[in-house]
C-alpha positions as CSV (number, residue, x, y, z in Angstrom):
1,M,8.3,6.3,6.7
2,Q,6.0,4.9,9.4
3,L,2.9,2.8,8.9
4,K,0.7,5.7,10.3
5,D,2.1,8.0,7.5
6,I,1.3,5.5,4.8
7,V,-2.2,5.0,6.1
8,E,-2.8,8.7,6.3
9,M,-1.6,9.2,2.8
10,Y,-3.8,6.3,1.7
11,K,-6.9,7.7,3.3
12,G,-6.3,11.1,1.6
13,L,-5.9,9.4,-1.8
14,A,-8.7,6.8,-1.5
15,G,-11.2,8.9,0.4
16,E,-12.2,5.8,2.4
17,F,-10.8,2.5,3.4
18,G,-11.1,-0.5,1.1
19,R,-10.7,1.4,-2.2
20,P,-7.8,0.5,-4.4
21,V,-5.2,3.3,-5.0
22,E,-2.4,3.3,-7.5
23,L,0.9,2.9,-5.8
24,E,2.4,5.6,-8.0
25,L,0.0,8.2,-6.4
26,F,1.8,8.0,-3.1
27,G,4.5,10.1,-4.8
28,L,7.4,8.0,-3.6
29,S,10.4,6.9,-5.8
30,R,10.3,3.4,-7.2
31,E,12.8,2.3,-4.6
32,E,10.9,3.8,-1.7
33,T,7.6,2.4,-2.8
34,E,9.0,-1.1,-3.3
35,K,10.9,-1.1,-0.1
36,I,8.2,0.4,2.2
37,F,5.4,-1.7,0.9
38,S,7.5,-4.9,0.8
39,V,8.4,-4.4,4.5
40,F,4.7,-4.0,5.4
41,D,3.8,-7.0,3.3
42,E,6.4,-9.1,5.1
43,D,4.9,-8.3,8.6
44,Y,2.0,-10.6,9.3
45,H,0.3,-8.2,11.8
46,I,0.3,-5.4,9.0
47,S,0.0,-7.4,5.8
48,R,-3.4,-8.8,6.6
49,F,-4.8,-5.3,6.2
50,F,-3.0,-4.6,2.9
51,H,-4.5,-6.0,-0.4
52,F,-2.3,-5.6,-3.4
53,T,-3.5,-6.1,-7.0
54,N,-2.1,-5.9,-10.4
55,A,-5.0,-4.1,-12.1
56,G,-3.4,-3.4,-15.3
57,G,-3.6,0.5,-15.2
58,G,-0.7,2.4,-13.8
59,T,2.9,1.6,-13.0
60,A,3.7,-1.9,-11.7
61,Y,6.0,-2.1,-8.7
62,S,7.7,-5.2,-7.3
63,I,6.3,-5.9,-3.9
64,N,8.3,-8.9,-2.6
65,G,8.9,-10.1,-6.1
66,F,5.3,-9.7,-7.4
67,P,4.1,-6.9,-9.7
68,H,1.4,-4.8,-8.2
69,T,-0.2,-1.6,-9.4
70,H,-2.7,-0.9,-6.6
71,V,-3.2,-1.3,-2.9
72,A,-6.4,-1.2,-0.7
73,I,-6.1,-1.0,3.0
74,D,-8.8,-2.3,5.4
75,A,-10.3,0.1,8.0
76,A,-9.4,-2.5,10.8
77,I,-5.7,-1.4,10.4
78,Q,-6.7,1.5,12.8
79,E,-6.6,-1.0,15.6
80,I,-2.8,-1.3,15.4
81,L,-1.9,2.3,14.8
């Protein structure tokens, strides 16, 4: 899955940039979710637009070894798409 695909899915779920979305709402398997978001989190040019939180509600996923339930993406990510 490409960055553009994740951003489009995020926009559909969040309605607008900057709103936290539960990772489980992306509809991916646990393995896919952890792998895809970990890869984006490792890339400096991408990770600065992603903001992961462990908000308590929802399923926690291990993103680079840290438990996270939600992600918010900055609108500025559109500059690199």
